[in-house]
Backbone as numpy.savetxt, mean C-alpha at the origin, in Angstrom:
# Nx Ny Nz CAx CAy CAz Cx Cy Cz
-1.14 11.36 2.89 -2.34 10.57 2.81 -1.94 9.10 2.88
-2.72 8.35 3.61 -2.46 6.92 3.75 -3.79 6.19 3.62
-3.82 5.19 2.75 -5.02 4.37 2.59 -4.59 2.92 2.43
-5.18 2.05 3.25 -4.92 0.61 3.16 -6.27 -0.09 3.23
-6.52 -1.01 2.30 -7.77 -1.76 2.30 -7.43 -3.25 2.34
-7.92 -3.91 3.39 -7.71 -5.34 3.57 -8.97 -6.08 3.17
-8.84 -7.20 2.46 -10.02 -8.01 2.17 -10.45 -8.78 3.42
-11.64 -9.35 3.37 -12.06 -10.23 4.47 -11.06 -11.38 4.59
-10.97 -11.98 5.75 -9.96 -13.02 5.97 -10.25 -14.31 5.21
-11.44 -14.45 4.64 -11.74 -15.64 3.82 -11.51 -15.36 2.34
-10.78 -14.30 2.05 -10.54 -13.89 0.67 -9.03 -13.75 0.44
-8.48 -14.46 -0.55 -7.04 -14.38 -0.82 -6.63 -13.16 -1.64
-7.53 -12.20 -1.79 -7.24 -10.98 -2.56 -6.08 -10.21 -1.92
-5.41 -9.39 -2.71 -4.31 -8.59 -2.17 -4.82 -7.46 -1.28
-3.88 -6.83 -0.60 -4.15 -5.64 0.20 -3.85 -4.44 -0.69
-4.79 -3.51 -0.76 -4.57 -2.29 -1.55 -3.96 -1.23 -0.66
-2.87 -0.65 -1.12 -2.23 0.42 -0.38 -1.91 1.60 -1.27
-2.17 2.80 -0.75 -1.86 4.03 -1.47 -1.41 5.07 -0.46
-0.20 5.55 -0.62 0.36 6.58 0.27 0.94 7.71 -0.57
0.73 8.92 -0.10 1.34 10.09 -0.72 1.93 10.96 0.39
3.19 11.31 0.24 3.85 12.24 1.13 4.23 13.44 0.27
3.69 14.61 0.60 3.89 15.77 -0.27 4.21 17.01 0.53
5.02 17.84 -0.10 5.30 19.18 0.41 4.56 20.18 -0.46
4.94 21.42 -0.36 4.27 22.46 -1.13 4.50 22.34 -2.64
5.69 21.91 -3.04 6.05 21.95 -4.45 6.26 20.60 -5.13
6.24 19.54 -4.37 6.48 18.24 -4.99 5.98 17.12 -4.08
5.82 15.97 -4.70 5.54 14.74 -3.96 6.89 14.11 -3.65
7.18 13.95 -2.38 8.47 13.36 -2.01 8.41 11.84 -2.02
7.21 11.28 -1.88 7.03 9.84 -1.92 5.62 9.49 -2.30
5.49 8.52 -3.16 4.18 8.02 -3.55 4.30 6.51 -3.71
3.38 5.80 -3.08 3.45 4.34 -3.08 2.07 3.80 -3.40
1.99 2.93 -4.40 0.73 2.30 -4.79 1.02 0.82 -4.99
0.17 -0.03 -4.40 0.41 -1.47 -4.57 -0.86 -2.27 -4.31
-0.91 -3.42 -4.93 -1.81 -4.52 -4.57 -0.86 -5.56 -3.98
-0.68 -5.53 -2.68 0.27 -6.41 -2.01 -0.33 -7.80 -1.84
0.30 -8.83 -2.40 -0.27 -10.17 -2.33 -0.32 -10.70 -0.90
-1.31 -11.54 -0.66 -1.41 -12.21 0.64 -1.13 -13.69 0.40
-2.14 -14.54 0.43 -1.90 -15.97 0.28 -1.82 -16.44 -1.17
-2.25 -15.61 -2.12 -2.22 -16.00 -3.53 -1.45 -14.96 -4.33
-0.16 -15.24 -4.54 0.70 -14.29 -5.26 0.27 -14.11 -6.72
-0.47 -15.07 -7.27 -0.94 -15.01 -8.65 -2.41 -14.64 -8.74
-2.93 -13.99 -7.72 -4.33 -13.60 -7.69 -4.63 -12.73 -8.92
-5.79 -12.89 -9.54 -6.12 -12.08 -10.73 -6.01 -10.57 -10.50
-6.26 -10.12 -9.29 -6.14 -8.68 -9.01 -4.67 -8.25 -9.05
-3.76 -9.12 -8.61 -2.32 -8.81 -8.68 -1.88 -8.74 -10.13
-2.40 -9.64 -10.96 -2.07 -9.63 -12.38 -2.61 -8.38 -13.06
-3.84 -7.97 -12.70 -4.41 -6.74 -13.23 -3.52 -5.55 -12.87
-3.09 -5.49 -11.60 -2.25 -4.38 -11.14 -0.94 -4.33 -11.92
-0.30 -5.47 -12.11 0.96 -5.52 -12.86 0.76 -4.99 -14.28
-0.36 -5.34 -14.90 -0.65 -4.85 -16.24 -0.85 -3.34 -16.25
-1.52 -2.80 -15.24 -1.74 -1.35 -15.15 -0.42 -0.61 -14.98
0.43 -1.10 -14.11 1.72 -0.45 -13.86 2.58 -0.49 -15.12
2.49 -1.57 -15.87 3.29 -1.69 -17.10 2.92 -0.61 -18.12
1.74 -0.03 -18.01 1.30 1.02 -18.94 1.92 2.38 -18.64
2.49 2.56 -17.45 3.08 3.85 -17.09 4.28 4.13 -17.98
4.43 5.38 -18.40 5.55 5.70 -19.27 6.67 6.45 -18.54
6.68 6.37 -17.23 7.76 6.95 -16.44 8.09 5.98 -15.32
9.29 6.03 -14.91 9.71 5.17 -13.80 10.79 5.90 -13.02
10.47 6.22 -11.80 11.47 6.78 -10.89 11.61 5.77 -9.78
12.45 4.83 -9.99 12.64 3.78 -9.00 13.11 4.36 -7.68
12.58 3.81 -6.64 12.97 4.21 -5.29 13.33 2.94 -4.56
14.55 2.84 -4.05 14.93 1.61 -3.36 14.05 1.37 -2.14
13.68 0.12 -1.94 12.82 -0.24 -0.82 13.62 -0.93 0.27
13.32 -0.60 1.52 14.00 -1.28 2.62 13.54 -2.74 2.71
14.27 -3.52 3.47 13.99 -4.96 3.57 12.56 -5.25 4.01
12.05 -4.52 5.02 10.69 -4.78 5.50 9.67 -4.61 4.37
9.89 -3.63 3.50 8.97 -3.35 2.39 9.09 -4.42 1.30
10.29 -4.87 1.03 10.50 -5.90 0.02 9.79 -7.20 0.39
9.62 -7.45 1.69 8.95 -8.68 2.14 7.45 -8.69 1.85
6.83 -7.52 1.73 5.37 -7.50 1.64 4.81 -6.91 0.35
5.56 -6.07 -0.33 5.03 -5.43 -1.52 5.25 -6.27 -2.76
4.42 -6.05 -3.77 4.52 -6.81 -5.02 5.69 -6.30 -5.85
6.15 -7.11 -6.79 7.22 -6.65 -7.68 6.79 -5.47 -8.56
5.48 -5.26 -8.69 4.96 -4.17 -9.53 4.71 -2.88 -8.77
4.99 -2.88 -7.49 4.69 -1.71 -6.67 5.27 -0.44 -7.28
4.47 0.63 -7.25 4.94 1.93 -7.67 5.48 2.63 -6.43
6.75 2.96 -6.48 7.41 3.68 -5.39 8.14 4.85 -6.01
7.45 5.97 -6.13 8.01 7.13 -6.81 8.42 8.19 -5.81
9.46 8.91 -6.15 9.90 10.02 -5.33 10.24 11.20 -6.19
10.25 12.38 -5.58 10.60 13.62 -6.27 9.74 13.85 -7.51
8.44 13.70 -7.35 7.51 13.90 -8.46 7.11 15.37 -8.51
7.46 16.04 -9.61 7.14 17.45 -9.79 6.36 17.67 -11.09
6.58 16.83 -12.05 6.00 16.99 -13.38 4.49 16.72 -13.35
3.72 17.60 -13.98 2.26 17.46 -14.02 1.82 16.16 -14.69
2.54 15.73 -15.71 2.20 14.49 -16.43 2.38 13.28 -15.51
3.46 13.27 -14.77 3.70 12.18 -13.82 2.63 12.18 -12.73
2.32 13.35 -12.23 1.30 13.48 -11.20 -0.05 12.99 -11.71
-0.38 13.32 -12.95 -1.64 12.87 -13.55 -1.67 11.34 -13.66
-0.54 10.74 -13.99 -0.48 9.28 -14.09 -0.66 8.63 -12.73
-0.08 9.20 -11.69 -0.25 8.66 -10.34 -1.71 8.75 -9.92
-2.32 9.93 -10.16 -3.73 10.12 -9.81 -4.61 9.13 -10.55
-4.38 8.98 -11.84 -5.18 8.05 -12.65 -4.98 6.60 -12.18
-3.74 6.23 -11.91 -3.47 4.88 -11.42 -4.20 4.63 -10.11
-4.10 5.58 -9.18 -4.76 5.42 -7.88 -6.28 5.31 -8.05
-6.86 6.16 -8.88 -8.31 6.09 -9.12 -8.70 4.75 -9.73
-7.96 4.30 -10.73 -8.25 3.01 -11.36 -8.12 1.86 -10.36
-7.11 1.94 -9.50 -6.91 0.88 -8.51 -8.04 0.83 -7.50
-8.47 1.98 -7.01 -9.58 2.01 -6.05 -10.83 1.43 -6.70
-11.12 1.88 -7.90 -12.33 1.40 -8.59 -12.24 -0.10 -8.83
-11.11 -0.56 -9.39 -10.96 -1.99 -9.66 -11.06 -2.81 -8.38
-10.41 -2.34 -7.33 -10.41 -3.08 -6.07 -11.83 -3.26 -5.54
-12.56 -2.16 -5.45 -13.90 -2.24 -4.88 -14.87 -3.03 -5.76
-14.62 -3.03 -7.06 -15.51 -3.75 -7.98 -15.19 -5.24 -8.08
-13.95 -5.64 -7.78 -13.58 -7.04 -8.03 -13.20 -7.84 -6.79
-13.00 -7.20 -5.66 -12.50 -7.91 -4.48 -13.44 -9.04 -4.04
-14.72 -8.88 -4.21 -15.65 -9.91 -3.76 -15.67 -11.15 -4.65
-15.07 -11.06 -5.83 -15.08 -12.20 -6.76 -14.37 -13.42 -6.19
-13.44 -13.21 -5.26 -12.72 -14.36 -4.69 -13.05 -14.57 -3.21
-14.12 -13.93 -2.75 -14.54 -14.13 -1.35 -14.87 -15.60 -1.13
-14.47 -16.12 0.02 -14.74 -17.51 0.37 -13.78 -18.51 -0.25
-12.75 -18.05 -0.92 -11.83 -18.97 -1.59 -10.64 -19.39 -0.72
-10.62 -18.95 0.51 -9.62 -19.45 1.45 -10.27 -19.48 2.82
-9.71 -20.28 3.69 -10.32 -20.43 5.01 -10.01 -19.27 5.94
-8.72 -18.90 6.01 -8.36 -17.82 6.92 -7.04 -17.18 6.47
-7.12 -15.95 6.06 -5.98 -15.21 5.54 -5.39 -14.27 6.60
-5.82 -14.42 7.86 -5.41 -13.50 8.91 -3.90 -13.50 9.12
-3.26 -14.65 9.05 -1.81 -14.72 9.27 -1.06 -13.88 8.24
-1.47 -13.96 6.97 -0.81 -13.18 5.92 -1.10 -11.68 6.10
-2.32 -11.34 6.49 -2.65 -9.94 6.72 -1.88 -9.37 7.92
-1.74 -10.17 8.96 -0.96 -9.74 10.12 0.52 -9.56 9.76
1.04 -10.43 8.90 2.43 -10.32 8.45 2.64 -8.97 7.75
1.68 -8.58 6.93 1.73 -7.28 6.26 1.75 -6.16 7.31
0.83 -6.20 8.26 0.74 -5.17 9.29 2.02 -5.12 10.13
2.55 -6.27 10.50 3.78 -6.33 11.31 4.94 -5.67 10.57
5.05 -5.93 9.29 6.14 -5.33 8.52 5.93 -3.83 8.31
4.70 -3.40 8.10 4.43 -1.97 7.96 4.82 -1.21 9.23
4.63 -1.85 10.37 4.97 -1.20 11.65 6.48 -0.99 11.79
7.28 -1.64 10.96 8.74 -1.48 11.00 9.22 -0.24 10.27
8.30 0.45 9.58 8.67 1.65 8.83 9.05 2.76 9.82
10.31 3.17 9.85 10.73 4.19 10.82 10.22 5.58 10.48
9.80 5.79 9.24 9.36 7.13 8.82 8.00 7.50 9.39
7.13 6.51 9.59 5.78 6.81 10.08 5.81 7.50 11.44
6.47 6.94 12.45 6.48 7.64 13.74 7.25 8.97 13.69
8.30 9.04 12.87 9.06 10.29 12.76 8.18 11.42 12.25
7.41 11.13 11.21 6.53 12.16 10.64 5.49 12.59 11.66
4.90 11.62 12.35 3.83 11.95 13.30 4.36 12.75 14.50
5.53 12.39 15.00 6.08 13.16 16.13 6.53 14.55 15.67
6.97 14.67 14.42 7.36 16.00 13.91 6.15 16.92 13.80
4.96 16.34 13.75 3.74 17.14 13.72 3.26 17.53 15.11
4.01 17.12 16.13 3.70 17.53 17.49 2.98 16.50 18.34
2.79 15.29 17.81 2.13 14.25 18.60 3.15 13.61 19.55
2.69 13.23 20.74 3.65 12.61 21.67 3.90 11.16 21.27
5.05 10.66 21.66 5.51 9.34 21.22 4.57 8.21 21.62
3.99 8.26 22.79 3.08 7.19 23.23 1.80 7.19 22.40
1.25 8.35 22.10 0.07 8.42 21.24 0.37 7.89 19.84
1.55 8.22 19.34 1.97 7.74 18.02 2.09 6.21 18.03
2.72 5.68 19.06 2.88 4.22 19.17 1.52 3.53 19.19
0.61 4.01 20.01 -0.73 3.41 20.10 -1.45 3.52 18.77
-1.37 4.69 18.12 -2.04 4.88 16.84 -1.52 3.89 15.79
-0.20 3.75 15.68 0.38 2.85 14.68 0.02 1.40 14.99
0.13 1.00 16.26 -0.14 -0.39 16.65 -1.61 -0.77 16.55
-2.48 0.12 17.02 -3.88 -0.25 17.19 -4.84 0.31 16.14
-4.45 1.40 15.47 -5.36 2.03 14.51 -4.87 1.91 13.06
-3.63 2.29 12.83 -3.10 2.31 11.47 -2.89 0.89 10.93
-2.26 0.03 11.73 -1.99 -1.35 11.32 -2.35 -2.32 12.43
-3.63 -2.43 12.76 -4.03 -3.38 13.81 -3.88 -4.81 13.29
-3.64 -5.70 14.21 -3.54 -7.12 13.84 -4.81 -7.84 14.24
-5.13 -8.86 13.47 -6.30 -9.67 13.75 -5.94 -10.66 14.83
-6.72 -10.70 15.87 -6.43 -11.59 17.00 -7.27 -12.83 16.92
């Protein structure tokens, strides 16, 4: 599952991202973040850091350079999740993040002129993830369709 929510370009709010990669018996990767754009100290980023600090488990997963450039220091990057308690915490965190994001994102609308450059930077770095095309081609999609999907649908850039 992949979910990314971008604020309007006149809003310095973070980008909400939630990804889950799962097999039959475990979650092999789970990523949750409020990725900062033009305001690294945005109140939503501070809220997210406080929520993550409440988690009582931490399975750190090293992040590649492209990810370190765009994700917040509070990003949840968990791997090998099998425990029901850990899974419940991920689900609860994701639900709280979606609710908080949709309820508060408009509070800072109009507080910047144009955030498109920062949003494009996020999209450009996400496109560097080598795992996305590998997973899609392993599902039987042809490479050109995968390339177009990643470039134009999954992480389109604002022109």
